[in-house]
C-alpha positions in Angstrom: 17.5 136.2 -174.0 19.7 138.1 -171.9 17.2 140.3 -170.4 15.3 137.3 -169.7 17.9 136.1 -167.1 18.2 139.3 -165.9 14.6 139.5 -165.0 14.8 135.8 -163.6 17.9 136.6 -161.5 16.8 139.6 -159.9 13.2 137.6 -159.1 15.6 135.1 -157.7 17.3 137.6 -155.7 14.4 139.3 -154.3 12.5 136.1 -153.3 16.0 135.0 -151.4 16.2 138.0 -149.8 12.7 137.6 -148.4 13.1 134.1 -147.1 16.2 134.6 -145.5 14.7 137.8 -143.6 17.2 139.9 -145.1 17.3 143.2 -143.3 14.7 146.2 -144.4 14.9 149.8 -143.8 12.0 150.7 -142.2 9.9 154.2 -140.4 8.2 152.4 -137.3 9.2 152.1 -134.0 8.1 149.6 -131.7 7.2 150.7 -127.4 10.8 148.6 -126.2 12.9 151.3 -129.2 10.9 154.4 -127.3 11.4 153.0 -123.9 15.6 153.2 -124.6 15.3 156.3 -126.4 13.4 157.8 -123.1 15.7 156.2 -120.6 17.2 158.2 -118.3 21.0 157.5 -118.0 22.7 156.3 -115.1 24.3 158.3 -112.8 25.0 156.7 -109.8 28.6 156.0 -110.3 30.9 153.6 -110.6 29.5 150.5 -109.4 33.4 149.0 -108.6 37.0 150.6 -108.1 38.0 153.4 -110.5 41.4 153.8 -111.9 41.9 156.5 -109.5 41.5 154.1 -106.4 43.5 151.3 -107.8 46.1 154.3 -108.1 45.9 155.2 -104.8 46.3 151.5 -103.9 49.0 151.3 -106.0 50.5 153.8 -104.4 50.0 153.2 -101.3 51.8 150.2 -101.6 55.0 151.8 -103.2 55.0 154.1 -99.8 54.9 150.9 -97.8 57.4 148.8 -99.7 59.5 152.4 -99.4 59.3 152.4 -95.4 57.1 155.8 -96.3 54.4 154.7 -94.3 54.2 152.0 -91.9 53.1 148.7 -92.7 49.7 148.5 -90.1 48.2 151.9 -92.0 48.2 150.2 -95.3 44.9 149.0 -94.3 42.0 149.7 -92.3 39.0 147.2 -91.1 35.8 147.7 -91.9 35.6 147.3 -87.6 37.5 150.1 -87.3 35.1 152.7 -89.1 33.1 154.6 -86.9 29.0 152.9 -87.9 26.8 156.1 -87.6 29.3 159.1 -89.2 30.6 162.7 -87.9 26.9 163.5 -87.0 25.4 160.5 -85.7 28.4 161.1 -83.0 27.5 165.2 -82.8 23.6 163.9 -82.2 24.2 161.2 -79.3 27.1 163.6 -77.9 24.6 166.8 -77.6 22.0 165.2 -76.4 24.5 163.8 -73.6 26.0 167.5 -72.9 22.6 168.8 -72.3 21.8 166.2 -70.2 24.9 167.2 -68.1 24.2 170.8 -69.1 20.8 170.3 -66.3 22.1 168.4 -64.1 24.9 170.5 -63.0 22.1 173.4 -63.4 19.8 171.5 -60.6 23.2 170.7 -58.9 24.3 174.6 -58.6 20.3 175.6 -57.9 20.4 173.1 -54.6 24.3 174.1 -53.7 23.0 177.4 -53.2 19.4 176.9 -51.9 17.6 178.6 -54.3 14.4 177.3 -55.6 14.6 175.3 -58.8 13.0 176.9 -61.4 12.7 174.7 -64.4 11.9 176.5 -67.3 14.9 178.3 -66.9 16.9 175.9 -67.3 15.2 173.7 -69.9 15.7 177.2 -71.5 19.3 177.2 -71.1 19.7 174.1 -72.2 18.2 174.1 -75.8 20.3 177.5 -76.1 23.4 175.6 -75.2 22.6 172.2 -77.4 23.4 173.7 -81.1 26.4 174.9 -80.0 27.2 171.6 -78.3 26.0 169.9 -81.4 27.8 172.0 -83.7 31.1 172.1 -81.8 31.8 168.3 -81.5 30.3 167.7 -85.1 33.2 169.8 -86.6 35.9 168.1 -84.1 34.1 165.3 -85.6 35.1 164.8 -89.4 37.3 163.4 -91.5 39.8 166.1 -91.8 39.6 166.9 -87.9 40.7 163.6 -87.1 43.9 163.1 -89.6 45.4 165.5 -87.3 44.8 163.3 -83.4 47.8 165.6 -82.4 46.3 168.5 -82.7 42.9 167.6 -81.7 44.6 166.1 -78.3 45.4 169.0 -77.3 42.4 171.1 -78.4 40.9 169.5 -75.8 43.6 169.4 -73.2 43.7 173.2 -73.4 39.5 173.7 -73.2 39.4 171.2 -70.1 42.6 172.7 -68.3 40.7 176.3 -69.3 37.2 175.1 -68.4 38.5 173.0 -65.8 40.3 175.9 -63.6 37.9 178.7 -64.6 35.2 176.7 -63.1 37.4 176.7 -60.0 38.3 180.2 -59.9 34.5 181.4 -60.4 32.7 178.9 -58.0 35.7 180.9 -55.3 36.0 184.6 -56.5 32.3 185.4 -58.0 28.9 185.4 -56.8 25.9 183.0 -57.3 24.4 184.1 -59.6 27.4 184.3 -61.9 28.2 180.7 -60.9 24.8 180.0 -62.4 25.0 181.0 -65.5 28.6 180.4 -66.0 29.0 176.7 -64.4 26.3 174.1 -66.5 27.7 175.5 -69.9 31.4 175.4 -68.9 31.4 172.4 -66.8 29.9 170.0 -69.8 32.5 171.5 -71.8 35.1 170.1 -69.3 33.3 166.8 -69.2 33.7 166.4 -72.2 36.8 167.6 -73.1 38.9 165.4 -71.2 36.8 162.2 -71.7 37.7 162.6 -75.7 40.9 163.4 -75.0 43.3 159.8 -75.0 44.6 159.2 -71.8 47.8 160.6 -71.1 46.1 164.5 -72.3 43.3 164.2 -69.8 45.1 162.5 -67.0 47.4 165.7 -67.4 44.5 168.1 -67.8 43.4 166.7 -64.1 47.0 166.9 -63.1 46.9 170.9 -64.2 43.3 171.7 -63.1 44.2 170.3 -58.8 47.4 171.7 -59.1 45.8 174.9 -59.7 43.6 174.4 -57.2 46.3 173.5 -54.9 48.5 176.3 -56.1 45.8 179.3 -55.1 44.6 177.6 -52.1 40.6 177.3 -53.1 38.3 175.1 -52.0 37.0 172.5 -54.3 33.2 172.7 -54.6 
């Protein structure tokens, strides 16, 4: 009797298990499972702010409250960010400086009444363009922009040296030397004045004019 009851209970339990859709182990796998196993992990990085970002924001708020940094520097609007980046600026500046190099080269040829040799002009401009690109890019990266005073001092020194040398070279050297050196130095002079803040740019121009007047050179 007991054996019969046990057998009946097992049959009933088996029937109830099949009817309720209980989990049954299997070695079969469908296509969705295969795709999930072969799927590569997401390596694109975090989609939102990380704990480091939140900690940095909190630290900045504490620094503003304690007066370590001014409140105006606490946040930067999106409009103040450079839309094309350092490389884009370097490309645009290098193209402009190369065109200026060609223009100055033509002016020097015309000043000394020489026949313009376009192949030589374009060859010198093509040689100078990578130099312009590298220098401008280095001075537009984030590391350089963290030190605006040093950047302005650099532009001031370059503009004064280039301007004074242009004046000296035009008054002391022959036309062949001026023809070779004036275009690249003149382009660097103009670029450094444009890049510097107004105070530094005006100071550099004043220094060049003072050098011209003090030595009695002619403006050419």
